[in-house]
ROSE-4610 file (N, C-alpha, C; in Angstrom, 1 decimal, always signed):
// ROSE-4610
residu = [M/M/M/A/A/A/T/T/T/M/M/M/S/S/S/R/R/R/F/F/F/F/F/F/P/P/P/K/K/K/K/K/K/P/P/P/I/I/I/D/D/D/L/L/L/G/G/G/D/D/D/S/S/S/V/V/V/L/L/L/P/P/P/L/L/L/P/P/P/D/D/D/D/D/D/G/G/G/T/T/T/V/V/V/P/P/P/V/V/V/I/I/I/G/G/G/E/E/E/W/W/W/R/R/R/W/W/W/V/V/V/H/H/H/T/T/T/P/P/P/G/G/G/H/H/H/A/A/A/P/P/P/G/G/G/H/H/H/V/V/V/S/S/S/L/L/L/F/F/F/R/R/R/D/D/D/Y/Y/Y/D/D/D/R/R/R/A/A/A/L/L/L/V/V/V/A/A/A/G/G/G/D/D/D/A/A/A/F/F/F/V/V/V/T/T/T/T/T/T/K/K/K/Q/Q/Q/E/E/E/A/A/A/A/A/A/T/T/T/S/S/S/A/A/A/L/L/L/S/S/S/Q/Q/Q/E/E/E/P/P/P/V/V/V/E/E/E/V/V/V/H/H/H/G/G/G/P/P/P/P/P/P/K/K/K/Y/Y/Y/F/F/F/T/T/T/Q/Q/Q/D/D/D/W/W/W/P/P/P/A/A/A/A/A/A/W/W/W/A/A/A/S/S/S/V/V/V/Q/Q/Q/R/R/R/L/L/L/A/A/A/S/S/S/L/L/L/E/E/E/P/P/P/E/E/E/I/I/I/A/A/A/A/A/A/T/T/T/G/G/G/H/H/H/G/G/G/M/M/M/P/P/P/M/M/M/Q/Q/Q/G/G/G/E/E/E/R/R/R/L/L/L/R/R/R/A/A/A/E/E/E/L/L/L/H/H/H/N/N/N/L/L/L/A/A/A/D/D/D/H/H/H/F/F/F/D/D/D/W/W/W/L/L/L/A/A/A/V/V/V/P/P/P/P/P/P/K/K/K/G/G/G/R/R/R/Y/Y/Y/V/V/V/P/P/P/T/T/T/P/P/P/A/A/A/T/T/T/F/F/F/D/D/D/V/V/V/N/N/N/G/G/G/V/V/V/V/V/V/S/S/S/V/V/V/P/P/P/P/P/P/P/P/P/V/V/V/A/A/A/D/D/D/P/P/P/V/V/V/M/M/M/L/L/L/G/G/G/M/M/M/L/L/L/A/A/A/G/G/G/V/V/V/A/A/A/L/L/L/G/G/G/S/S/S/A/A/A/A/A/A/V/V/V/T/T/T/S/S/S/T/T/T/L/L/L/L/L/L/P/P/P/K/K/K/R/R/R/D/D/D/R/R/R/S/S/S]
num = [1/1/1/2/2/2/3/3/3/4/4/4/5/5/5/6/6/6/7/7/7/8/8/8/9/9/9/10/10/10/11/11/11/12/12/12/13/13/13/14/14/14/15/15/15/16/16/16/17/17/17/18/18/18/19/19/19/20/20/20/21/21/21/22/22/22/23/23/23/24/24/24/25/25/25/26/26/26/27/27/27/28/28/28/29/29/29/30/30/30/31/31/31/32/32/32/33/33/33/34/34/34/35/35/35/36/36/36/37/37/37/38/38/38/39/39/39/40/40/40/41/41/41/42/42/42/43/43/43/44/44/44/45/45/45/46/46/46/47/47/47/48/48/48/49/49/49/50/50/50/51/51/51/52/52/52/53/53/53/54/54/54/55/55/55/56/56/56/57/57/57/58/58/58/59/59/59/60/60/60/61/61/61/62/62/62/63/63/63/64/64/64/65/65/65/66/66/66/67/67/67/68/68/68/69/69/69/70/70/70/71/71/71/72/72/72/73/73/73/74/74/74/75/75/75/76/76/76/77/77/77/78/78/78/79/79/79/80/80/80/81/81/81/82/82/82/83/83/83/84/84/84/85/85/85/86/86/86/87/87/87/88/88/88/89/89/89/90/90/90/91/91/91/92/92/92/93/93/93/94/94/94/95/95/95/96/96/96/97/97/97/98/98/98/99/99/99/100/100/100/101/101/101/102/102/102/103/103/103/104/104/104/105/105/105/106/106/106/107/107/107/108/108/108/109/109/109/110/110/110/111/111/111/112/112/112/113/113/113/114/114/114/115/115/115/116/116/116/117/117/117/118/118/118/119/119/119/120/120/120/121/121/121/122/122/122/123/123/123/124/124/124/125/125/125/126/126/126/127/127/127/128/128/128/129/129/129/130/130/130/131/131/131/132/132/132/133/133/133/134/134/134/135/135/135/136/136/136/137/137/137/138/138/138/139/139/139/140/140/140/141/141/141/142/142/142/143/143/143/144/144/144/145/145/145/146/146/146/147/147/147/148/148/148/149/149/149/150/150/150/151/151/151/152/152/152/153/153/153/154/154/154/155/155/155/156/156/156/157/157/157/158/158/158/159/159/159/160/160/160/161/161/161/162/162/162/163/163/163/164/164/164/165/165/165/166/166/166/167/167/167/168/168/168/169/169/169/170/170/170/171/171/171/172/172/172/173/173/173/174/174/174/175/175/175/176/176/176/177/177/177/178/178/178/179/179/179/180/180/180/181/181/181/182/182/182/183/183/183/184/184/184/185/185/185/186/186/186/187/187/187/188/188/188/189/189/189/190/190/190/191/191/191/192/192/192/193/193/193/194/194/194/195/195/195]
x = [-18.2/-18.9/-19.0/-19.0/-18.3/-17.5/-16.1/-14.8/-15.5/-16.5/-16.9/-18.1/-18.4/-19.6/-19.3/-18.3/-17.6/-17.6/-18.1/-18.2/-19.7/-20.5/-22.0/-22.5/-23.4/-23.8/-24.4/-24.2/-24.4/-25.5/-25.9/-27.3/-28.1/-29.7/-30.9/-31.3/-32.1/-32.6/-34.1/-34.0/-35.5/-36.6/-37.4/-38.3/-39.5/-39.7/-40.7/-42.1/-42.7/-44.4/-44.4/-43.5/-43.6/-43.9/-43.8/-44.2/-45.3/-46.1/-47.0/-46.7/-47.6/-47.7/-48.3/-47.7/-48.9/-50.2/-51.4/-52.3/-52.1/-52.3/-52.1/-52.8/-54.0/-54.6/-53.8/-52.7/-51.7/-52.2/-53.1/-53.4/-52.3/-52.1/-51.7/-52.6/-52.7/-53.5/-52.8/-53.9/-53.4/-53.8/-52.7/-52.5/-53.5/-54.0/-54.8/-54.2/-55.2/-55.5/-53.5/-53.3/-51.6/-51.7/-51.1/-51.3/-49.5/-49.3/-47.7/-47.6/-46.6/-46.1/-44.7/-44.7/-43.7/-42.5/-41.2/-40.7/-39.3/-38.8/-37.4/-36.5/-35.1/-34.0/-32.9/-33.4/-32.3/-32.1/-33.7/-33.7/-34.6/-34.9/-36.0/-37.3/-38.5/-39.5/-39.6/-38.7/-38.8/-40.0/-40.6/-42.0/-41.8/-42.7/-42.4/-44.2/-44.4/-46.0/-46.3/-47.3/-47.8/-49.6/-49.8/-51.2/-51.6/-52.5/-53.1/-53.5/-54.4/-54.7/-54.0/-52.6/-52.0/-50.6/-50.6/-49.3/-48.1/-48.1/-47.1/-46.4/-45.1/-44.4/-43.4/-43.3/-42.2/-41.4/-40.6/-39.5/-38.7/-38.4/-37.2/-36.0/-35.5/-34.0/-34.3/-35.7/-35.9/-35.1/-35.1/-34.3/-34.1/-33.1/-32.3/-32.0/-32.1/-31.8/-30.6/-29.5/-28.3/-27.6/-26.1/-25.1/-24.8/-24.8/-25.3/-23.6/-23.0/-21.9/-20.4/-20.9/-19.9/-20.0/-18.7/-19.0/-19.8/-18.9/-19.1/-21.2/-21.4/-22.8/-23.4/-23.2/-24.2/-24.4/-22.7/-22.9/-23.8/-23.7/-24.1/-25.8/-26.1/-27.0/-27.5/-26.4/-26.1/-25.5/-25.7/-26.9/-27.9/-29.3/-30.4/-31.0/-30.6/-30.6/-31.4/-31.9/-32.3/-30.8/-30.9/-30.0/-30.3/-29.9/-30.4/-30.3/-30.5/-30.7/-28.7/-28.5/-27.2/-26.5/-25.6/-24.8/-24.4/-23.7/-22.8/-23.7/-24.7/-25.6/-27.1/-27.0/-28.1/-28.1/-28.7/-28.5/-29.2/-30.1/-30.7/-30.9/-29.9/-30.0/-31.0/-32.3/-32.7/-34.2/-34.1/-35.5/-35.3/-34.4/-34.2/-34.6/-34.3/-34.6/-36.1/-36.6/-38.5/-38.7/-38.3/-38.9/-39.0/-37.8/-37.8/-38.7/-39.2/-39.9/-41.3/-41.5/-42.9/-42.9/-42.2/-42.4/-42.4/-41.5/-41.9/-43.3/-43.9/-45.1/-46.2/-45.5/-46.8/-46.9/-45.8/-45.9/-45.8/-45.2/-45.3/-44.9/-45.9/-45.7/-44.8/-44.3/-43.6/-43.2/-41.6/-40.9/-40.0/-39.9/-39.2/-38.3/-37.3/-36.3/-35.7/-35.1/-34.0/-32.8/-32.2/-31.1/-31.1/-31.3/-31.3/-32.6/-32.7/-33.6/-34.9/-35.9/-37.2/-37.4/-37.6/-37.6/-39.5/-39.8/-40.8/-41.3/-42.4/-42.8/-42.1/-42.4/-41.7/-40.2/-39.6/-37.7/-37.7/-38.7/-38.2/-38.9/-40.1/-40.6/-40.0/-39.0/-38.1/-36.8/-36.5/-35.3/-35.3/-36.6/-37.4/-37.4/-37.7/-38.0/-37.0/-35.9/-34.2/-33.8/-33.7/-33.4/-34.4/-35.6/-36.2/-35.4/-35.1/-35.0/-33.4/-32.8/-31.1/-30.5/-31.5/-31.0/-29.6/-29.5/-28.3/-27.3/-27.0/-26.1/-26.1/-27.1/-27.2/-27.0/-27.3/-27.3/-26.6/-26.7/-26.1/-24.2/-23.6/-22.0/-21.1/-20.5/-19.3/-19.5/-18.8/-18.5/-19.3/-19.1/-19.8/-20.2/-20.4/-20.8/-22.2/-23.0/-24.2/-24.7/-23.8/-23.9/-24.0/-23.6/-23.9/-24.7/-24.8/-25.9/-26.3/-27.9/-28.7/-28.3/-28.4/-29.0/-30.4/-30.9/-32.0/-32.7/-34.1/-34.6/-36.2/-36.5/-38.0/-38.5/-39.7/-40.6/-39.3/-38.6/-38.0/-36.7/-36.3/-35.1/-34.4/-32.6/-31.9/-31.6/-32.0/-31.8/-30.6/-30.0/-28.5/-28.0/-26.8/-26.0/-24.9/-24.6/-23.5/-21.9/-21.2/-19.4/-19.1/-18.2/-17.5/-16.8/-16.2/-15.4/-14.1/-13.0/-12.0/-12.2/-11.7/-11.9/-10.3/-10.3/-9.0/-8.6/-9.4/-8.9/-7.9/-8.7/-8.1/-6.9/-6.6/-5.1/-4.4/-4.6/-4.2/-3.3/-4.3/-3.9/-3.0/-3.2/-2.2/-0.9/-0.8/+0.4/+1.6/+0.4/+1.3/+1.8/+1.1/+1.8/+3.0/+2.6/+3.6/+5.0/+4.7/+5.6/+6.4/+5.9/+6.1/+7.2/+6.5/+7.4/+8.7/+8.4/+9.9/+10.6/+10.7/+11.3/+11.8/+11.1/+11.5/+12.7/+12.0/+12.6/+14.1/+14.5/+15.5/+16.6/+15.8/+16.5/+17.2/+16.3/+16.8/+17.6/+17.8/+18.4/+20.2/+20.8/+22.5/+22.7/+23.4/+24.0/+25.4/+25.4/+25.9/+27.6/+29.1/+30.3/+30.3/+30.4/+30.7/+32.0/+32.8/+34.6/+35.2]
y = [-1.4/-1.5/-2.7/-3.8/-5.0/-5.1/-4.2/-4.0/-3.5/-2.4/-2.0/-2.3/-3.4/-4.2/-5.1/-5.2/-5.6/-4.6/-3.4/-2.7/-2.0/-2.9/-2.7/-3.1/-2.5/-3.1/-4.8/-5.3/-6.8/-7.3/-6.2/-6.9/-5.9/-6.9/-6.1/-5.0/-4.0/-3.0/-3.3/-3.3/-3.7/-2.7/-2.8/-1.4/-2.0/-3.0/-3.0/-3.2/-2.4/-2.4/-1.7/-1.1/+0.0/-0.9/-2.0/-2.8/-3.7/-4.1/-4.4/-5.9/-7.3/-7.7/-7.5/-7.5/-7.7/-8.6/-8.3/-9.3/-10.2/-11.2/-12.8/-12.3/-11.1/-11.1/-10.2/-9.9/-8.8/-7.1/-6.7/-5.4/-5.1/-3.6/-2.8/-1.7/-2.3/-1.5/+0.1/+1.1/+2.6/+2.9/+2.9/+3.6/+3.1/+2.1/+1.6/+1.7/+1.0/+1.1/+0.1/+0.2/-0.8/-2.2/-2.6/-4.1/-4.4/-5.7/-6.2/-7.4/-7.6/-8.3/-8.9/-10.1/-11.0/-11.1/-10.3/-10.5/-10.6/-12.2/-12.4/-12.3/-12.7/-12.9/-11.8/-10.7/-9.7/-10.2/-10.2/-10.4/-11.0/-11.9/-12.7/-11.8/-12.1/-11.2/-10.3/-9.6/-8.7/-8.6/-7.7/-7.1/-5.7/-5.8/-4.7/-4.1/-2.8/-2.6/-2.0/-2.7/-2.3/-1.7/-0.6/-0.1/-0.4/-1.1/-1.5/+0.0/+0.6/+1.4/+2.3/+2.8/+3.3/+2.3/+1.2/+0.3/+0.7/+1.4/+2.3/+1.2/+1.0/-0.1/+0.3/+0.6/+0.5/-1.0/-1.3/-2.4/-2.6/-1.5/-1.5/-1.9/-3.4/-4.0/-5.0/-5.2/-6.6/-6.5/-5.0/-4.7/-3.2/-2.7/-1.3/-0.5/+0.7/+1.3/+2.4/+1.9/+2.2/+0.9/+1.0/-0.3/+0.0/-0.3/+0.0/-0.5/-1.8/-1.8/-1.1/-0.2/+0.9/+2.3/+2.4/+3.7/+5.0/+5.2/+6.4/+6.0/+5.0/+5.2/+5.7/+5.0/+4.9/+6.2/+7.2/+8.8/+9.4/+9.2/+9.9/+9.6/+8.3/+7.9/+7.8/+8.3/+8.2/+6.6/+5.9/+6.1/+5.4/+6.1/+5.6/+4.0/+2.9/+1.6/+0.4/-0.2/-1.2/-2.5/-3.0/-3.5/-4.8/-5.8/-6.6/-6.1/-7.1/-6.6/-6.6/-5.5/-5.3/-6.7/-6.6/-7.8/-8.1/-7.3/-7.5/-8.0/-8.1/-8.7/-8.9/-9.9/-10.6/-12.0/-12.4/-13.8/-15.0/-14.9/-15.7/-15.8/-15.7/-15.8/-16.3/-17.5/-17.9/-17.1/-17.5/-15.9/-15.1/-14.2/-13.3/-13.2/-13.9/-14.0/-14.4/-15.0/-15.3/-14.5/-13.5/-12.1/-11.0/-10.7/-10.0/-10.5/-12.0/-12.3/-12.2/-11.9/-11.7/-10.0/-9.5/-7.9/-7.8/-8.2/-7.8/-8.1/-9.4/-9.7/-8.5/-8.0/-6.9/-5.7/-5.9/-4.3/-2.9/-2.8/-1.8/-0.3/+0.7/+2.0/+2.9/+2.6/+3.5/+2.7/+3.1/+1.6/+3.4/+2.7/+4.0/+2.2/+2.3/+1.5/+2.1/+1.1/+1.1/+2.0/+2.2/+2.7/+3.4/+4.1/+4.8/+5.6/+6.5/+7.4/+6.3/+7.3/+6.4/+6.2/+4.8/+5.3/+4.7/+4.9/+4.8/+4.6/+3.8/+3.7/+2.3/+2.4/+1.4/+0.8/+2.0/+1.3/+0.6/+1.3/+0.4/-0.9/-1.1/-2.6/-3.0/-2.7/-3.8/-3.8/-2.8/-3.4/-4.4/-4.4/-5.3/-6.5/-6.6/-8.2/-8.4/-7.9/-8.2/-9.0/-8.2/-8.4/-10.1/-10.1/-11.3/-12.5/-11.8/-13.0/-13.6/-12.8/-12.8/-12.6/-13.0/-12.8/-13.3/-15.0/-15.4/-14.8/-13.7/-13.6/-12.1/-11.3/-9.8/-9.5/-10.3/-9.7/-10.8/-12.1/-13.1/-12.9/-12.5/-12.8/-13.7/-13.7/-15.3/-15.9/-15.4/-16.0/-15.3/-15.9/-15.3/-16.2/-15.8/-16.4/-17.2/-16.4/-16.8/-17.1/-17.5/-17.5/-19.2/-20.2/-21.4/-22.2/-21.4/-22.0/-20.9/-20.3/-19.2/-19.7/-18.5/-18.7/-19.4/-19.7/-20.1/-19.7/-19.2/-18.6/-19.5/-19.3/-19.4/-18.6/-18.7/-17.8/-16.6/-18.0/-17.5/-17.0/-16.9/-16.1/-17.1/-16.8/-18.0/-18.9/-20.2/-21.5/-21.7/-21.5/-21.8/-20.7/-20.3/-19.7/-20.4/-20.5/-20.8/-20.6/-21.1/-20.7/-19.7/-19.0/-17.5/-18.1/-17.0/-17.1/-16.3/-17.1/-16.4/-14.8/-13.7/-12.7/-11.7/-11.6/-11.3/-9.8/-9.4/-8.0/-8.4/-8.8/-9.5/-10.1/-11.0/-12.0/-10.6/-10.1/-9.0/-8.4/-7.7/-7.3/-7.6/-9.1/-10.2/-10.2/-10.1/-10.7/-9.1/-7.9/-7.1/-6.8/-7.2/-7.2/-8.1/-8.9/-10.2/-9.8/-8.9/-8.5/-7.0/-6.4/-5.4/-5.6/-6.8/-7.2/-7.7/-8.5/-8.8/-8.0/-7.2/-5.8/-5.2/-4.2/-4.2/-4.7/-6.4/-6.8/-7.4/-7.5/-7.5/-6.1/-5.0/-3.8/-3.5/-4.1/-3.9/-4.8/-6.2/-7.5/-7.0/-7.4/-6.9/-7.6/-7.3/-8.7/-9.0/-10.4/-11.1/-10.6/-10.9/-10.8/-11.9/-12.0/-12.7/-12.8/-12.4/-12.7/-13.9]
z = [+6.7/+8.0/+9.1/+7.7/+8.6/+9.6/+9.2/+10.3/+11.4/+11.2/+12.7/+13.2/+12.8/+13.4/+14.8/+15.1/+15.9/+17.5/+17.1/+18.2/+18.2/+17.5/+17.8/+19.1/+19.9/+21.0/+20.7/+21.8/+21.6/+22.5/+23.4/+23.9/+24.0/+24.0/+23.6/+24.8/+23.9/+25.1/+25.4/+26.9/+27.7/+27.3/+26.4/+26.0/+27.3/+28.0/+29.2/+28.5/+29.0/+28.5/+27.3/+26.6/+25.6/+24.7/+24.3/+22.9/+23.5/+22.2/+22.8/+21.6/+21.3/+20.5/+19.4/+18.3/+16.9/+16.6/+16.2/+16.2/+15.1/+15.6/+14.3/+12.9/+12.9/+11.7/+10.8/+11.0/+10.3/+10.2/+11.5/+11.1/+12.4/+12.5/+12.7/+13.7/+15.4/+16.2/+16.1/+16.3/+16.5/+15.2/+14.3/+12.8/+11.8/+11.9/+11.1/+9.6/+8.7/+7.2/+6.7/+7.9/+7.4/+8.2/+7.8/+8.2/+7.7/+8.5/+8.6/+8.0/+7.7/+6.8/+7.4/+7.8/+8.8/+7.4/+7.7/+6.9/+7.7/+8.2/+8.9/+8.0/+8.7/+8.0/+8.2/+8.1/+8.5/+10.3/+10.7/+12.3/+12.4/+13.6/+13.5/+13.9/+13.7/+14.4/+13.2/+12.0/+11.5/+10.6/+10.8/+10.0/+9.2/+8.0/+7.1/+7.5/+7.4/+7.2/+5.3/+5.1/+3.8/+4.2/+2.6/+3.0/+1.8/+1.2/+0.0/-0.6/+0.0/-1.1/-1.9/-1.4/-2.1/-2.3/-1.8/-2.2/-1.5/-0.4/+0.4/+1.4/+1.3/+2.0/+2.9/+4.2/+4.9/+5.3/+4.7/+4.7/+5.7/+6.3/+7.4/+7.3/+7.0/+6.5/+5.9/+5.5/+4.8/+3.3/+2.8/+1.6/+2.1/+1.2/+1.6/+0.4/+0.3/-0.9/-1.2/-0.2/-0.5/-0.1/-0.2/-0.3/+1.1/+1.9/+3.4/+4.1/+3.2/+3.5/+2.8/+2.2/+1.6/+2.6/+3.3/+4.1/+3.8/+2.2/+1.7/+1.1/+1.0/+0.5/+1.3/+2.4/+3.8/+4.2/+4.0/+4.7/+4.0/+2.5/+1.5/+0.9/+1.2/+0.7/-0.6/-1.8/-2.7/-3.1/-4.7/-5.1/-4.5/-5.0/-4.7/-5.0/-4.9/-5.3/-4.2/-5.3/-4.1/-3.9/-2.9/-2.4/-1.3/-1.3/+0.1/+1.2/+2.4/+3.4/+4.3/+4.8/+5.7/+5.4/+4.5/+4.8/+6.0/+6.9/+8.1/+9.3/+9.2/+10.5/+9.5/+8.7/+8.5/+9.0/+9.8/+10.2/+9.9/+8.4/+8.0/+6.8/+5.8/+4.1/+3.7/+3.7/+3.1/+3.5/+4.7/+5.5/+4.7/+4.2/+4.0/+2.2/+1.9/+0.1/+0.2/+0.9/+1.0/+1.2/+2.6/+2.6/+1.3/+0.9/-0.4/-1.7/-1.5/-2.7/-2.5/-1.1/-0.9/-0.7/-0.3/-0.4/-2.2/-2.8/-4.3/-4.9/-4.4/-4.5/-4.7/-3.3/-3.2/-4.3/-4.7/-6.2/-5.6/-4.7/-3.9/-5.0/-4.6/-5.6/-4.8/-3.2/-3.0/-1.8/-1.3/-0.2/+0.5/+1.6/+3.0/+3.9/+3.5/+4.2/+5.3/+6.0/+7.3/+7.1/+5.8/+5.5/+3.7/+3.4/+2.0/+2.3/+0.9/+0.8/+0.5/+0.4/-0.5/-1.9/-2.6/-4.0/-4.1/-5.6/-5.8/-7.3/-7.7/-9.5/-9.9/-11.4/-12.1/-11.9/-11.5/-11.1/-9.6/-8.8/-7.6/-7.8/-8.3/-8.5/-9.5/-10.5/-11.3/-10.5/-9.8/-9.0/-8.0/-7.4/-6.3/-7.2/-8.0/-8.5/-8.9/-9.4/-10.1/-8.6/-7.6/-6.1/-5.7/-6.2/-5.5/-6.1/-8.2/-8.5/-8.6/-8.2/-8.6/-7.0/-5.8/-4.6/-4.3/-4.3/-4.2/-4.4/-6.0/-6.2/-6.0/-5.9/-5.4/-4.2/-3.2/-1.6/-1.1/-1.4/-0.1/-0.6/+1.0/+0.5/+0.5/+0.1/-0.3/+1.1/+1.9/+3.2/+4.5/+5.5/+6.8/+7.3/+9.1/+9.9/+9.4/+8.9/+8.7/+7.3/+6.5/+5.3/+5.1/+5.5/+5.2/+6.7/+7.3/+8.4/+9.2/+9.0/+9.7/+11.6/+12.0/+13.5/+13.3/+14.3/+14.7/+16.3/+16.0/+17.3/+17.6/+18.5/+18.9/+19.7/+20.4/+21.0/+22.2/+22.6/+24.1/+23.3/+22.6/+21.9/+21.5/+21.3/+20.6/+20.9/+19.5/+20.0/+19.9/+18.5/+18.2/+17.4/+17.3/+16.4/+16.1/+14.9/+14.0/+14.7/+15.0/+15.5/+14.7/+15.5/+15.0/+13.8/+12.8/+11.5/+11.8/+11.4/+11.8/+11.1/+11.9/+11.5/+10.7/+9.3/+9.4/+9.5/+10.1/+10.7/+12.0/+13.0/+14.4/+13.8/+12.8/+12.5/+12.0/+11.2/+10.4/+11.9/+13.0/+14.2/+15.0/+15.0/+15.9/+15.3/+14.0/+13.3/+13.2/+12.9/+13.1/+14.8/+15.5/+16.8/+17.1/+17.0/+16.7/+16.2/+15.0/+14.1/+14.7/+15.1/+15.7/+17.4/+18.0/+19.4/+18.6/+17.8/+17.2/+17.0/+16.2/+16.0/+17.0/+17.6/+19.1/+20.1/+20.2/+20.9/+20.4/+19.2/+18.4/+18.2/+18.9/+18.6/+20.2/+21.1/+22.3/+23.1/+22.5/+22.7/+22.6/+23.8/+23.4/+22.1/+21.4/+20.1/+20.5/+20.3/+20.2/+19.6/+20.1/+19.5/+18.6/+17.3/+16.6/+15.9/+16.9/+16.3/+16.9]
């Protein structure tokens, strides 16, 4: 999935007047009974929705219930288990960890996430607490553009983005093209007579 991420759209979608700001008091207009919880990390401004009376959680990509980086898991949605936010596009790992801790403290009974099937009950809570306790080991990749330094944002948008890291796939493709060109060139050039 990380390899394919280079082909993902890079520009935002303008939703115009279809999007309204959420009230500062945590309420969610129109649908009532739900409250929003600020859960940045995967993306700036990311929110999750929580309903107190039955402890239902809509977590978005603050955490997911499939290993989104594995194409087979992403396609099959199996196995259903708690994972951190998608590694190939999480922009602030310390904020993502704090968000998972915040959601674990809600003790959800059921959770629906942006990737994977819903989970519920004690298994959900145990796996979510385990992720919150061991996030650096379970969720954060060993390397990547946003691992040592997160992207930063303010109300106007992007403030800073870390420099890109070397892309091993592109380096491999370039090396392959260079070797292929050398092989073709050597077969096409006339051979010198060494006698």
